[in-house]
C-alpha positions in Angstrom: 173.3 134.1 163.0 176.3 132.2 164.5 178.6 134.4 163.0 177.2 137.7 164.1 176.5 136.4 167.8 180.5 136.1 168.0 181.2 139.4 166.3 179.2 141.3 168.9 181.1 139.4 171.7 184.2 140.5 170.2 183.2 144.0 169.3 181.2 144.6 172.5 183.4 145.6 174.9 184.7 148.6 172.1 181.4 149.6 171.1 177.6 149.3 171.5 176.7 149.9 168.0 176.0 146.2 166.4 173.1 146.2 169.0 171.8 150.0 168.5 170.5 148.4 165.5 168.1 147.0 166.7 167.2 148.9 169.6 164.2 150.3 168.2 162.9 147.1 168.3 164.5 145.5 171.8 164.3 148.3 174.3 165.3 146.5 176.9 168.5 145.3 175.2 168.9 148.8 174.1 168.8 149.9 178.2 171.3 147.7 179.2 174.0 148.0 176.7 173.2 152.1 177.1 173.9 151.6 180.9 177.3 150.2 180.3 177.9 152.1 176.9 181.7 153.5 177.6 182.4 157.0 177.7 184.4 158.4 175.1 187.4 158.1 175.7 190.5 160.3 173.8 193.3 158.2 174.2 193.4 157.7 169.9 195.2 160.4 168.3 193.1 159.5 165.3 190.4 162.4 164.5 188.6 159.6 163.1 188.4 157.3 165.7 187.7 160.0 168.5 184.5 161.1 166.5 183.5 157.7 165.9 183.5 156.8 169.6 182.3 159.9 171.0 179.2 159.8 168.7 178.5 155.7 169.6 179.0 156.6 173.1 176.7 159.4 172.8 173.8 157.4 170.8 174.0 155.1 173.5 173.7 156.9 176.4 170.4 158.6 174.6 168.9 155.6 173.9 169.4 154.6 177.2 167.8 157.6 178.7 164.8 157.2 176.3 164.6 153.3 177.6 164.5 154.4 180.9 162.3 157.0 180.9 159.9 155.0 178.6 159.4 152.0 181.4 160.8 153.8 184.5 163.5 151.2 184.9 165.0 152.1 188.8 168.0 154.7 188.9 170.6 152.9 189.8 173.7 154.8 188.3 175.7 153.9 191.7 175.2 150.0 191.3 176.2 150.3 187.5 179.5 152.1 188.0 180.1 150.4 190.8 180.1 146.8 189.3 183.4 145.1 188.5 184.8 144.0 185.6 183.5 140.6 185.5 180.2 141.4 186.1 180.4 143.8 182.9 181.7 140.9 180.6 178.6 139.1 182.1 176.3 141.3 181.1 177.7 141.7 177.8 177.8 137.9 177.3 174.4 138.0 178.2 173.4 140.7 175.7 175.2 139.1 172.9 173.5 135.7 173.5 170.1 137.5 173.9 170.5 139.3 170.8 172.1 136.7 168.8 168.5 134.8 169.7 166.6 137.2 169.2 168.0 137.4 165.7 167.2 133.9 165.1 164.0 134.0 166.4 162.7 136.8 164.1 164.2 135.8 161.0 162.3 132.1 161.6 159.1 134.1 162.5 159.2 136.4 159.1 160.3 132.9 157.1 157.4 130.7 158.2 154.8 133.1 159.7 154.5 135.5 156.9 150.8 136.4 156.7 148.8 134.7 154.1 147.0 138.2 152.4 147.5 137.5 149.1 149.2 134.0 148.2 150.7 134.5 144.7 153.4 133.0 142.5 155.1 136.4 142.6 155.0 136.1 146.3 158.6 133.8 146.8 161.3 132.5 144.2 159.7 130.1 141.7 162.8 127.5 142.2 160.8 127.3 146.3 158.0 125.9 144.8 159.3 123.9 142.3 161.9 122.0 144.6 158.8 121.2 146.9 159.7 123.4 149.9 157.8 125.6 152.1 154.8 125.3 154.0 152.0 123.0 151.9 148.8 125.8 152.2 151.1 128.1 149.9 152.8 126.0 147.1 151.8 126.3 144.3 152.9 122.9 142.8 151.9 120.8 145.6 155.3 119.0 145.7 154.9 118.1 141.6 157.6 118.5 139.6 157.9 121.6 136.9 157.7 118.7 134.4 154.1 119.0 135.0 153.6 122.0 133.3 156.0 122.1 129.8 158.8 120.4 128.7 161.6 121.9 127.9 162.4 121.3 123.9 165.1 124.0 123.1 166.7 125.9 125.5 170.1 128.1 124.8 173.1 127.5 126.8 174.7 130.9 125.6 173.5 134.5 126.5 171.2 136.2 124.1 172.6 139.1 122.2 169.3 140.6 121.7 167.1 142.7 124.3 163.6 141.8 123.0 162.1 138.4 123.2 158.7 137.7 121.1 157.0 134.5 122.8 154.3 132.2 121.0 151.8 130.5 123.0 148.8 128.2 121.7 148.9 125.3 118.8 150.6 126.2 115.5 148.2 127.4 113.1 148.4 129.5 109.8 151.1 127.8 108.5 154.6 128.9 107.2 153.2 131.9 104.8 152.3 134.0 108.1 155.4 133.3 109.8 157.4 134.6 107.3 155.6 137.8 107.9 156.5 137.1 111.6 160.0 137.2 110.7 159.6 140.1 108.6 157.6 142.4 110.6 158.5 141.6 113.6 161.6 139.9 114.7 163.8 141.0 112.0 163.3 144.9 112.5 162.8 144.7 116.0 166.4 142.6 116.2 164.3 140.2 119.0 164.8 136.7 119.9 161.5 133.6 119.8 160.6 131.3 122.1 157.4 129.2 121.7 155.2 127.5 123.9 152.7 124.9 122.1 151.1 121.6 122.4 153.2 118.6 121.6 150.2 117.5 119.3 150.7 119.5 116.2 149.8 119.2 112.4 152.9 121.6 111.6 155.8 119.4 113.3 158.6 120.4 110.7 157.2 124.1 111.2 160.0 126.7 110.5 159.2 128.4 114.0 161.0 125.7 115.5 164.4 126.6 114.0 164.2 129.8 114.3 163.6 130.2 118.2 165.4 130.1 120.5 163.3 128.5 123.5 160.9 126.0 122.9 158.5 124.5 125.4 156.0 122.1 125.1 153.0 121.6 127.6 150.3 118.8 127.3 146.8 118.7 126.2 143.8 118.1 128.8 140.9 116.4 127.9 139.4 118.4 131.0 141.4 121.8 131.6 140.1 121.4 135.5 143.1 118.9 135.8 145.5 121.6 134.8 144.1 124.2 137.0 144.5 121.5 139.9 148.3 122.5 139.5 147.7 125.9 140.6 146.5 125.6 144.0 145.9 122.0 144.3 142.0 120.1 144.5 140.7 122.9 147.0 139.2 125.3 144.4 136.8 122.3 143.0 134.9 122.4 146.1 135.0 126.3 146.6 134.6 127.4 142.8 133.9 124.7 140.6 130.4 124.3 141.0 129.2 128.0 140.7 131.4 128.0 137.1 128.3 127.7 134.6 127.4 128.6 130.9 124.5 130.0 132.1 123.0 131.7 135.1 119.2 131.4 135.0 118.0 133.4 137.7 119.5 136.6 136.5 118.2 139.0 134.1 117.9 137.4 130.2 120.9 139.2 128.1 123.2 139.1 131.0 123.0 135.7 132.2 125.2 134.0 130.3 129.6 133.2 129.8 132.1 132.4 128.0 134.9 132.4 130.4 135.4 128.9 131.5 135.9 126.9 127.8 138.2 124.3 128.5 136.2 123.2 131.4 133.7 119.9 131.5 130.2 121.4 130.3 132.0 124.3 129.2 132.3 124.1 124.9 132.7 127.5 123.5 135.8 129.6 123.2 138.5 128.7 125.3 139.1 131.0 128.3 140.5 128.4 130.8 143.0 126.7 128.2 144.4 130.0 127.4 144.9 131.2 131.1 146.6 128.0 131.7 149.0 128.4 129.0 149.8 131.7 130.4 150.3 130.0 133.4 152.9 127.3 132.0 154.7 130.3 130.5 155.1 132.0 133.7 156.9 129.0 134.9 158.9 128.2 132.2 160.2 131.8 132.8 161.3 131.6 136.0 162.4 128.7 135.7 165.2 129.3 133.1 166.0 132.3 134.4 164.3 134.5 131.1 162.9 137.4 132.6 166.4 139.3 133.7 167.9 138.5 130.4 165.4 140.6 128.2 164.1 144.3 128.7 160.8 143.7 126.4 158.5 140.8 125.7 155.9 140.4 123.3 153.1 137.3 124.3 151.0 136.9 120.8 149.3 134.2 119.0 150.7 131.7 116.3 148.1 132.6 113.7 149.0 136.4 113.5 149.2 137.7 109.9 151.7 141.3 110.1 150.8 143.5 107.4 153.4 145.8 108.5 156.1 146.2 111.0 155.3 145.8 114.3 158.0 148.6 116.0 158.2 147.8 119.9 161.7 147.6 121.0 161.9 151.6 120.8 158.7 151.9 123.3 159.6 153.3 126.6 157.6 150.8 129.3 157.3 153.0 132.3 154.7 153.8 135.1 153.4 149.6 134.9 152.7 149.9 131.0 151.3 147.6 129.1 150.7 148.3 125.4 148.1 145.8 123.6 146.2 147.0 119.9 143.6 148.5 119.1 140.5 146.8 118.5 139.2 143.1 119.6 138.4 144.0 123.0 134.7 143.2 123.2 134.1 145.2 126.0 137.5 144.9 127.8 140.8 144.2 126.4 142.1 141.7 123.7 143.6 139.1 125.0 145.5 138.4 121.9 148.7 140.3 121.7 150.4 142.5 124.8 153.7 144.0 125.0 155.2 144.0 128.3 158.5 145.0 130.3 159.7 142.7 132.9 158.8 144.4 135.9 155.0 143.4 134.2 155.2 141.1 132.2 154.2 138.2 135.2 151.7 140.0 136.3 150.3 141.0 133.3 150.2 137.2 132.4 148.9 135.2 135.9 144.6 135.6 134.9 144.0 131.7 136.5 145.4 132.9 140.2 142.8 135.2 140.8 140.1 133.6 139.4 140.3 130.5 141.9 141.6 132.4 144.9 139.1 135.0 145.3 135.7 135.3 146.6 133.3 134.2 143.2 129.6 135.6 142.3 129.1 136.1 138.6 128.9 139.3 137.4 128.5 139.9 133.6 130.4 143.4 133.2 133.2 141.1 134.7 132.7 137.4 133.7 131.5 137.1 130.5 134.3 136.7 128.6 138.2 136.2 128.5 138.6 140.3 127.5 136.1 141.5 130.6 138.3 139.3 133.1 141.7 140.4 131.7 140.7 143.9 132.0 139.2 143.3 135.6 142.1 141.8 136.9 144.8 144.2 135.1 142.8 147.1 136.6 143.2 145.8 140.1 146.5 145.3 139.6 147.4 148.7 138.4 148.5 147.8 135.1 148.2 150.6 132.9 146.7 150.2 129.4 148.1 151.6 126.2 146.8 150.9 122.5 148.9 150.8 119.3 147.6 150.8 115.8 146.6 147.2 115.0 149.2 146.0 112.3 148.2 142.1 113.0 145.0 140.3 111.6 144.6 136.5 112.6 144.5 133.8 109.7 143.8 130.5 109.2 144.5 127.5 106.7 141.8 125.3 105.4 143.1 122.1 107.5 143.6 124.6 111.2 140.9 123.6 114.0 139.4 126.6 116.2 137.2 125.8 119.5 135.3 129.2 118.4 135.2 130.4 114.6 136.3 129.3 111.3 138.1 131.4 108.8 135.6 132.1 105.8 136.9 134.9 103.8 139.6 134.2 101.5 143.2 137.0 102.0 143.5 139.2 99.0 146.7 138.4 97.2 147.5 134.8 99.6 146.5 132.3 98.5 145.7 129.8 101.2 145.2 131.7 103.8 142.1 133.0 105.4 140.9 135.7 107.5 139.2 135.0 110.9 138.2 137.9 112.2 136.9 140.8 109.3 136.6 143.8 111.5 140.3 142.9 112.6 141.4 142.7 109.3 139.7 146.4 108.7 141.8 147.6 111.6 144.9 146.2 110.5 144.0 147.6 106.8 143.5 150.9 108.4 146.4 150.8 111.3 149.3 150.3 108.2 147.7 153.2 106.5 148.4 155.0 109.1 152.0 153.6 109.8 153.0 154.1 106.1 151.6 157.3 105.9 153.5 158.7 109.0 156.8 156.8 107.9 157.4 158.6 104.8 160.3 161.1 104.6 158.3 164.5 104.2 155.9 163.5 107.2 156.5 166.2 110.2 153.9 164.6 112.4 154.1 162.5 115.7 152.0 159.4 115.4 151.4 158.8 119.3 149.9 155.2 118.4 151.7 153.8 115.8 154.1 151.8 117.7 153.9 152.3 121.1 150.7 153.3 121.7 148.9 155.9 124.2 146.6 155.6 127.0 143.1 155.7 125.9 140.7 157.7 128.7 137.0 157.5 128.7 136.9 155.4 125.7 133.4 154.6 124.1 132.9 151.0 124.3 131.8 149.1 121.5 131.4 145.4 120.3 134.8 145.6 119.4 136.8 147.1 122.1 
């Protein structure tokens, strides 16, 4: 701003153009400069200079006329024309100083007095929060460092050659047999890089995922995940929201008064909704801190225990108009939260599910708060994200030694010893989806399978228990 002030001071006796930029915001400055704007001088032989000075003078005088008529300034043109050169220079200095002060004041106002309409992690660069700057009420980390969220275990220094990134989140499960299908049917076929965000505690410390991954982040486990939620906006949510988060609401209609959304909080033993939301929140911080968002065009966020029965071709998908792709089924009257494909423009919005839950006023609504799938559908709808459903090519599996907060796998996977199917309906959907994929992959096939890889939007979709 000091540079701009000197710039105005040096050029003001030739032209009033720099100040005309802010004329609509500062009519009085426009008025004074318009009154003293030099008339066109046709002394220069260059036609461009003549046209430029003529247009500047005309614009300045038009500005002066409109300002004068708007505020009824007294007509003292005779006095203005009789002003000495020293008086005009003083007016120039005064106007330049006033303009510089106004610009500085406007910049301070824009930075420190932004209306707190919808504070979120997308409002400002994450580095500002991580450094502990900004006003206390809008600082997400509340002064804590990024190490409170995750630990960089593996981070390359060179730029990636691929344009797609597959991110696995959650505890490691299913073992090498399932991960081999990830390598073959997801990473290799799409020429995609791999990132892993998982717990420090794992029964697979020597997993090949760590060797294959380009990025590895570790998050800490919590006995009560309310302590993790404190990292989002501080402790205020404990007063405003925590006492409202209940497993059941006896005063409401039976059958529509229970929720499994808050799994992970103390007293909520069913499912792992809060845990899932916080792991996604940690992932947002890792992506922003390490500048990963601008390195890739397409992102896949999925589980570590998926078995990919056939190729999952997503790299060729055209994700426009705020589209997010999810596989068919397992929506439970909402949208499945186990797998998504998004572009860099929508990824962070699609991942952030915890912030609206603890910042917006809460009143239990069965249609939104019964489970994580319904909450995800509500949040995405409020953010105008468009959901496209593709054929399912993956299902959840487990080994005998794997643990789970929700359901244990019991049915053996045919032809794959040691692996068990966790959700039979999900497996059946995968068999159907891969049958369609093989049928549509035949050289003789002339049709167009809209849902095979990139999905299609579903309108007026019948809702059932499986989504």
